[in-house]
N, C-alpha and C positions, 0 to 999 in steps of 0.2 A: 504493500499500499504506499502511496505517495502523498504529498501535500496537496495534490489535486482533489477535485470533488469526488468523494467516495461513490462508487458504483454498487448499488444494491439491488438484489432480486428478492421479491417477497413471495412466500408460499401461503396459500389460504385454502380452506375447504369450500365446499359449494355454497354453504350458507353465507359466510362472510365475503365470498367472491361474487355474491349477488345472483347466483344461479337459482337457488331455492332451498327449501328445508329438507325434511327427511324423504320427501318424494323425489328429490333430486340427488340422493346420497349416492347413487350409482353413476354419477357424471364422470365421464372419462377425462383424463388430464388434458388441459389446454393452457395456452399462455395469452396474456393481453399486454399491451404496451402500457407502461406507466403504472401509476398507483390506483388501487381500487378499494372500496370499503374502508376498513380500518387503516389501510395503507395511505389513504389520503390524509388522515390526522397525523399518521407517522411522518409523512413527507413534510407537512407543515411544521412538526416538531424538529425535524432534522434541518430545516432552513437550507442555507446554501452549503452546508458542510457535506451533504450526501444527496444523491438522486435515486429514487426507486426507478429503474429503468424498465422493469417488467414484473408482472405478477403471474405466477403459476397456480392454477386452480385444479383441484381434484376432489371428487366426492369421497366422503368418509368410508362408505360401504365399498366403493370401487377399489379404494387403496387397500383396505383391509383384506378384501377377497381376492385381490390380484397383486399381492405385495411385490413380488419380483418384477413383474411387467410394468406395474404402475410406477415403482421406484425408478426403474430404467428410464422410463419415458420422462418423468418429472426431472430427473438429473440431467438428462440429455438437453431438456429445454433450458435449465438453469445454466449449464455448462456453456451453451451457445452464446450467452451474454458475457462471459468472463467476469463475473462480478468480483468485487473486492471483499464483499461480505453478504451473507444471506440472512434474512429474517423469516422465522416461521411462526405463524400464529399472530397474536397470543391465543392460546387454546383454553385458558382458565382451567376449569375442572372437567372439560369434555374429554372423555377417556379415548374414544376412537381418534379424535382430532389430535389430541396430545401425543398419542403413539405415533400417528402419521407425521407430525411435526418433528418428533424425535428421530424417527427412521430416516426422514429426509436430512436432518442435521448430521446424523452419523455418516451417510453417504457423502454429503458435501465435505465433511471433515476429512474422510478418508481418501476421496477421489479429487477434490479441488483444492484441498489444504488451505481453505480460507475460513475465517471465524463465522460462527453462526450464533445468532441471538434469537432467544424465544421468550415466551412468558406463559407460566402455568402456575395453578394453584398447587401447593405442596403435596396434596393427596393424589394428584393426577398420575396414573400409572406411567405416563411418558416421562416423568421426572426420574423415578428410580431406574428406568430402563435405559435412559439415554442422556442423563445429566453430564456425564463425562465428555461428551462430544459437543455441547452447546453451553453458552451462557444463558441459563434459564432464569429470567427475572421473576421474582416472587409477585404473584398477583392474587386477587380475591378469587372466590370460587365461581364467579359468574361474570358476564359481560358487563354488569353494572359497574365493574371496577376498571372499565376501559379508559376512562379519563385519567386514572392514576397510572395505569400500566403503560400507555403509550409514551408519556414523557420519560418514564424510567427506562423504557427500551431504547428510546431515542438518545438518551444521555449515554448509555452504554455503547451504543453503535458509534457515536461521535468519539468517545474516548478510545475505543478500539481502533477506529480510523486514524487517530492521532498518535497511535501506539503508546498511549499513557498506560501506566500501571493500574490495573483494576483488581479489586478484591470483593469478596461477598460483602464485607463491611462498608466499603465505599460506594459500591454500585448495586446493592441490594439484589444480587443474584443468589440462587441456591448453590451452596458449596458443591463442587464437582466430584468430591471424593478422591482427588489426586494428591499424592504426597510428593513434595518437592524438597530436594536437598538444598541446604543453605548453611552458612557459617554463622554460628552464634558466639556471643562474647563469652559465654560460660558453658562448660561441658554439661552433657546431659545428666550425669550423675548428681552434680551439685543442684541443678534445677529441680530434679526429682525430689532431693532431700528437703530443698526449700519449700516445695509445695506441700510435702508431707508435714513439715513443721508448722506451716501456716494452717493446714487443716486441723492438726491436733489442737492448735491454740484458737480455733474458731476465727481464724483471720481469713480475709478474702484471698482467693487465688483463682487463676484461670488455667484449666487443663490445656495441654498442647495437642491432645488427641482425644476429643469428645467421643464418648461411646454412644452408638445408636440406642434408642429406646424401643423395646419390643413389647407389645401388648400380649402377654401370655394368659391363655385361658385353660384352666385345668379341666380335662374331660371328666364328665360324670361316669358312674358305673354304667355298664351296659344293662339293658332291659332283660331281665331273666326269662320272661315269657311274653312275647309280642302279642300272642293271642288273647291276652288279658289286658293289654295296655291301652290306655287312652291317648290318642295321637292327635296333634293339632298341625295345621298348615300355616305357614308364614312365608311371605314372599316379598322380594324387592322388585318383582317384575311388573308391578303396577296394576294387577287385576282388581277391577272394581265392578260394582253394579253399574248398569248402563246409565250413562249421564254423569258419572263421577260425583256422587251426591256430597262428598266431603271436599271436593275441589282440591284433590291432591295434585301438586304441581308436576308437570311433565319432566322437570328437571330441578336439581337443588331442592328437593322436598323439605317442607318445614312441618309436615304432618303426616299421620298414618291414618288408616281406616280399619275399623273392626266390623265384620259383616256376618250375619247369621246364615248358615247353609243348612240348618235343620230341614230334613226332607228333600234336600237338593241332591241329585245324583249325577247331574250333567250341567256343566256351565255353558248354556246355549247362547248364541250370538244375539238373540233377542234380549237377553237379560244381563249379559256380562261383556266387558271389553277391557282393554288396557289403557291406562293413563300415562304410560311410559313414553318419553320422547326420545329415547336413545336407541331404539332399534325399529325395524320396520314392523308396524303393528298389524299388518294384514292378517298373517296367520294366527296370531294371538286373538285377534277380533273374531275370526272365523270359528275358533275353538279355544276358549280360554283355559280348557283343561290341559292344553299343551304347556302352559306356564304353571298353573295351579292344578295338579292332578286329582281333583275331586272324584271323577269317574273311576279311575283305578282303585283309589282307596275305598270307594264304596263297594266295589267288587271284592276287595280283600276283606272288608268288614262282613260282607254277606257270607264269604267262604270260611270265615272264622280265623283268618290269617292275622288279623289285628282285633283288638277288643272293640274299640268304638272310635269313630272319627269325631273329634271335638266339634260342637256346633257352631263355633265362630272361627273365622280365619282372619289373620292381621295382614295388612298390606301396605306397602309404600312404594316409592319409586327410587331406585338406586342410582339413576343417572345423575351424576354430579352431586349427589347428596353427601354431605361431610360425614366423616366418622363420628364426630361429636354428636350430630343430630341422631344418627343411627343408634348410638349408644344410649341417648336420652330416650328414644322411642322404646327400645328394648326394656330399659329400666322401668318404664310405666306399665307395659303390658305383661312382662314376665311374671310379676307377682299375681296378676289376674289368672294366668295359666296355671300357676302353682295352686292358687286357691280353688280353681276348678278341677283339680286332680289330674291335670295333663301330666303324662309321664315322659313324653318324647315329642320333639317338634321337627317336622320336615321343613327345611328352609330352602326354597326354590328361588332361582334368579333367572337371567335371560341366557 
């Protein structure tokens, strides 16, 4: 990169590229000149330091279902512009989009050897899979954070273009998990002892290698006899009574639903559908048992393979929904399940 205007190529999915929503998620890769959608705000934030010369667009479903071919086409389009830097997204907490942004970043990093900047919520699966290949700016979990995300991405792009030193602390990107060698004024043994002494004396200290935090859940004892067990259904696949009476959001859900299925042996399309906005709803709407298998469990109940199917099922939408919200939902309804004598839960997703 030189002191001349930075040449940037931007990657977007079908929604942010202005093609359409889930109905256009199968859109094939294409490129357009200049900045589109959020790229226009990014271009304004970049000012005269950089120019978005092209935008490459690909549908989330097409990318996920045709990974090798889609990636080859996308990278070929990007490579043709010989960019100094590539921006993907921001994807916020959209899982498929985040994974696509990360896969593009990895290919650009390995084939074009130029920096990639993206933006994602820390729980997006694209972060853990691809953070070492891109500078992933921390964002909120939805596009409502766009006004904050774009300036942060622009600042990082400009800093990289000027070859300035960037760190997660100075430019608010998610640590890449890379370890770099450097010379320190004091040897490691002394620094370790200093930290230990500070910890013993309840004094402040900062570790040089923070450990990851894992949420560990101890498994319960197995059911001794399933034929006598009361089993409940819970899903993050968004199955709801037709009309979505509790108005569960299609993404980043802030609520869940509890619905009575006493006497119901089949989730028919006249009475049930999905509220989920993260996958093609056609097949789930035609037969919601594909996501919430009430029909099969009724058959098992009648055959004596399980004791009884609980009369209520609990449902929400996992698309973009934070772990904190999911934990809060479960904390509310798990006690209900215990009080109702449920001995096992079948948790279905998409």
